[in-house]
C-alpha positions in Angstrom: 0.3 0.0 -0.2 1.4 3.5 -0.8 0.9 6.0 1.6 1.6 9.9 2.1 1.6 10.3 5.7 -1.5 8.6 6.5 -3.2 8.4 3.1 -3.2 5.7 1.8 -3.5 5.2 -2.3 -3.9 1.8 -3.0 -0.8 -0.3 -4.2 0.1 1.3 -7.5 -1.9 5.0 -7.5 -2.3 6.2 -10.9 -2.2 10.8 -10.2 -3.6 13.4 -12.4 -0.5 15.9 -12.6 -1.3 20.1 -11.8 -1.9 21.5 -15.4 -2.2 25.3 -16.3 -5.6 25.2 -16.9 -6.2 21.7 -17.4 -6.7 20.7 -14.2 -9.4 22.6 -12.7 -12.7 21.4 -11.1 -14.6 20.6 -14.4 -12.0 18.1 -15.1 -10.9 16.8 -12.3 -14.4 15.5 -11.7 -14.5 13.1 -14.9 -10.3 12.0 -13.6 -12.1 11.2 -10.6 -15.0 8.8 -11.6 -12.3 7.3 -14.5 -10.1 6.0 -11.9 -7.6 8.7 -10.7 -6.4 8.3 -7.1 -4.8 11.2 -6.6 -5.1 14.7 -8.3 -3.4 18.0 -7.8 -4.7 21.6 -8.6 -3.9 23.8 -11.2 -0.5 25.2 -9.7 -1.1 28.6 -7.9 1.2 31.9 -7.6 2.0 32.7 -4.4 2.3 36.1 -5.4 -1.5 35.8 -6.1 -2.5 34.2 -3.4 -1.0 36.8 -1.4 -2.5 39.7 -3.4 -5.8 37.7 -3.3 -5.7 37.6 -6.9 -8.9 36.1 -8.7 -7.3 34.1 -11.0 -5.4 32.3 -8.2 -7.9 32.5 -5.3 -10.4 30.6 -7.7 -7.9 27.9 -7.9 -8.1 27.3 -4.6 -11.2 25.8 -4.8 -11.8 22.0 -3.8 -14.3 19.3 -3.4 -15.4 16.5 -1.0 -15.9 13.8 -3.9 -12.2 15.0 -4.8 -10.2 13.7 -2.0 -7.5 13.0 -1.6 -6.5 16.3 -3.1 -3.2 18.6 -3.2 -3.3 22.1 -4.0 0.2 22.8 -6.0 1.3 26.5 -5.4 5.0 28.0 -7.4 7.4 31.4 -6.5 10.2 32.4 -5.7 10.2 34.4 -2.9 10.2 31.9 0.6 8.5 34.3 3.3 5.7 34.7 0.3 5.7 31.3 -0.2 5.2 30.3 3.8 2.1 33.0 3.3 0.6 31.2 0.5 1.2 28.0 2.4 -0.7 29.6 5.5 -3.8 30.5 2.7 -3.9 27.1 1.3 -4.1 25.5 4.9 -7.4 27.5 5.3 -9.3 25.4 2.5 -8.0 22.2 4.3 -6.6 20.4 1.3 -5.4 16.7 1.8 -1.6 17.7 0.5 0.6 20.7 0.0 2.9 20.3 -3.0 5.7 22.5 -4.2 6.1 22.7 -8.0 9.8 23.0 -8.9 9.7 21.7 -12.8 7.1 24.5 -14.8 9.5 24.8 -17.3 7.6 28.1 -18.8 9.6 31.2 -19.3 7.2 34.0 -17.5 8.1 31.5 -14.7 11.4 30.0 -15.0 12.6 34.0 -15.6 11.9 34.4 -12.0 13.7 31.8 -10.4 10.3 29.6 -9.6 8.9 26.3 -10.9 12.0 24.9 -12.6 13.9 28.0 -12.6 14.6 27.4 -9.3 17.0 24.7 -10.3 19.7 26.5 -10.7 19.7 27.2 -7.3 19.7 23.8 -5.5 20.6 25.6 -2.0 17.8 27.9 -2.6 15.5 25.1 -3.4 16.0 23.3 -0.3 15.6 26.1 2.0 12.5 27.0 0.6 11.2 23.4 1.2 12.5 23.3 4.3 10.4 26.5 5.7 7.2 25.0 4.0 7.1 21.9 5.8 8.0 23.6 9.3 5.1 26.0 8.4 2.8 23.6 8.2 1.0 20.4 9.5 -0.2 19.2 6.1 2.2 16.6 4.2 4.2 18.7 1.2 5.4 16.5 -1.6 7.2 18.5 -4.7 7.1 17.7 -8.3 10.5 17.9 -10.1 12.6 17.8 -13.3 15.2 15.3 -13.4 17.6 19.2 -13.4 18.1 22.4 -15.6 20.2 21.3 -18.3 22.0 17.8 -19.4 24.9 18.9 -17.4 23.2 19.2 -14.1 20.4 15.9 -13.3 21.0 16.3 -9.8 18.0 14.7 -9.0 19.5 11.6 -6.8 21.3 14.4 -4.4 18.2 16.4 -4.8 15.6 14.1 -3.9 17.7 12.8 -0.6 18.2 16.8 0.4 14.3 17.0 0.4 13.4 14.0 2.0 15.9 15.2 4.7 14.0 18.6 5.2 10.6 16.8 5.0 9.1 16.1 2.2 7.1 13.2 1.8 6.4 12.0 -1.5 7.6 13.0 -4.8 7.2 13.5 -8.6 9.7 14.0 -11.3 9.5 14.2 -14.6 11.9 12.3 -17.1 13.2 16.0 -18.4 15.4 18.9 -17.8 14.1 22.2 -17.8 15.7 22.9 -21.0 14.1 20.2 -22.9 10.6 21.4 -21.8 8.4 18.8 -23.7 10.6 18.0 -26.5 12.4 13.9 -27.0 11.8 11.2 -25.0 11.3 11.2 -20.7 14.0 10.0 -19.5 12.8 7.0 -16.7 15.9 5.8 -15.8 17.5 8.6 -13.2 13.9 8.8 -11.6 14.6 5.0 -10.9 17.9 6.1 -9.4 15.8 7.8 -7.5 13.6 5.0 -6.3 16.4 3.1 -6.0 18.5 4.6 -3.7 18.4 2.7 -0.8 18.7 6.3 1.3 15.0 7.0 -0.3 11.8 5.9 1.9 9.6 8.4 0.6 6.7 7.6 -2.6 8.7 8.1 -5.8 6.3 9.0 -8.5 7.6 8.6 -12.2 6.1 11.4 -14.5 6.2 11.7 -18.6 4.9 10.4 -21.6 3.1 7.4 -20.2 0.3 7.3 -23.1 -0.9 3.6 -23.2 -1.7 0.8 -20.8 1.1 -0.7 -22.2 3.7 1.3 -21.6 2.1 2.2 -18.2 2.9 -1.6 -16.9 6.2 -1.4 -19.2 7.1 1.5 -17.2 6.0 -0.1 -13.9 7.9 -3.4 -14.3 11.1 -0.9 -15.6 11.7 1.2 -13.1 10.1 0.4 -9.8 8.4 2.9 -9.2 5.6 3.4 -6.6 3.1 5.2 -9.1 2.8 7.1 -11.8 1.8 10.7 -12.6 -0.5 11.1 -15.7 -0.8 14.7 -17.6 -0.9 14.8 -20.9 -2.6 12.0 -22.3 -5.6 12.3 -19.8 -6.6 15.6 -21.5 -10.0 14.9 -23.6 -9.9 11.6 -22.3 -9.9 10.9 -18.4 -10.8 7.2 -19.0 -7.1 6.4 -19.5 -6.5 6.2 -15.7 -8.8 3.2 -15.4 -7.7 1.5 -18.7 -4.0 1.4 -17.4 -5.6 -0.2 -14.0 -7.4 -2.5 -15.7 -4.8 -3.9 -18.1 -2.6 -3.9 -14.9 -4.5 -6.0 -13.1 -6.3 -8.2 -15.6 -3.3 -8.0 -18.6 -6.3 -7.1 -20.7 -7.8 -3.7 -22.5 -10.9 -1.9 -21.1 -13.4 -1.7 -23.9 -13.1 1.8 -25.1 -15.4 4.5 -24.9 -18.0 5.2 -27.0 -19.1 7.9 -29.5 -21.7 8.4 -26.7 -19.3 7.8 -24.0 -17.1 10.7 -25.1 -20.1 12.9 -26.0 -22.1 12.5 -22.9 -18.3 13.5 -20.8 -17.3 16.0 -23.4 -20.7 18.0 -22.8 -20.5 17.6 -18.5 -16.9 18.4 -19.1 -18.2 21.5 -21.0 -21.2 22.6 -18.8 -19.0 22.4 -15.4 -16.5 24.6 -17.3 -18.9 27.3 -17.5 -20.4 27.2 -14.5 -16.8 27.6 -13.1 -15.3 29.6 -15.1 -18.4 31.6 -16.6 -18.7 31.2 -20.8 -16.8 33.2 -22.4 -13.6 31.6 -20.5 -15.7 28.1 -20.2 -16.0 28.0 -23.9 -12.2 29.0 -24.0 -10.6 26.7 -22.3 -12.1 23.5 -23.4 -11.3 24.2 -26.6 -7.7 21.9 -26.1 -9.3 19.2 -24.8 -12.0 18.7 -28.3 -9.5 17.0 -31.2 -8.4 14.2 -27.7 -12.1 13.5 -26.8 -13.1 12.3 -30.8 -9.5 11.8 -31.6 -9.6 8.8 -34.2 -13.2 9.4 -36.1 -12.5 9.3 -39.5 -14.2 12.2 -41.4 -14.0 14.5 -38.8 -12.6 17.2 -39.6 -15.5 19.7 -40.0 -17.3 19.0 -37.2 -13.5 19.2 -34.7 -13.1 22.5 -37.1 -16.8 23.7 -36.1 -15.7 22.5 -32.2 -12.2 24.3 -31.4 -13.5 27.6 -33.8 -17.1 28.4 -31.9 -17.7 30.8 -29.4 -21.1 30.3 -29.5 -22.8 27.8 -26.9 -25.4 26.7 -29.0 -23.6 26.0 -32.0 -20.8 23.8 -30.1 -23.8 22.2 -28.1 -25.7 21.5 -31.6 -22.4 20.1 -32.6 -22.3 18.1 -30.0 -25.8 16.6 -30.4 -25.3 16.0 -34.2 -22.4 14.3 -33.1 -24.3 11.4 -30.5 -26.8 11.6 -33.1 -25.1 10.1 -36.0 -22.6 8.0 -33.9 -23.8 4.9 -36.2 -22.4 6.4 -39.0 -18.6 7.5 -37.1 -16.1 5.0 -37.4 -12.6 5.0 -35.9 -9.6 5.0 -37.5 -6.6 2.4 -35.9 
């Protein structure tokens, strides 16, 4: 049984990665329903929380049915990260996660996210101070290093454990790689197999099929897998992986009806939570994956990803459902 402190996550937990403008409450509902064992919020700016900025405070919304759930924060100032931790505590999450992995320039240029991988002593000090400032378990998500010449993740993981983190999720790329090339899980395995490491180690990067999840589970000996991009528009990935791990067989793929129903629910919840304009805009990244592999679908996909008219989007989705028998998947 994998545990983060007293939080039981199962024998081989699958985690939903914290993804900006993706891992919001509407999407998390679907991922939870389809097998995610632990979910994290979108990352939240510590500076935004302290300023009480709406974009940041809205991300604090968590719900009982999502548990266990972690709230993830990022920032460059240690004192402000401690203050943000206190604000987060009031919302009563199960876990506080620190983002040391975001590679986006506007984050890293300030020394936040993966930017802190250029200053490991500060990374350790910030983590120590956050752990000391909260009674909640603290976890970390990070990368292998800043670049090819600074892959210090084995040592860094030890030091983070020593200052009190209770789990670590590692993306198998450096910051310089962004999301290019293939994720290298060999160093993630080195962390997991280090006899000094006692905390759960979760691998992240490139897992997009049940077969790959099983292969990496066996090859790299991680305690669980964090799923990111493969879940966008396809929350079924979690149960598909679990079923394949348990039985060696593939779970039946969601039908077009299943996909439309999930997509409609996602859309309605997104609008309810964010308002119509933003709710529609942020759904666009999901549509392609919801209906990936359907032949002769380009015309309908274009309507979904270009329209800002809610009625037109609903009509398109209703049309897809009504004509499901005439639509086929391409292998």
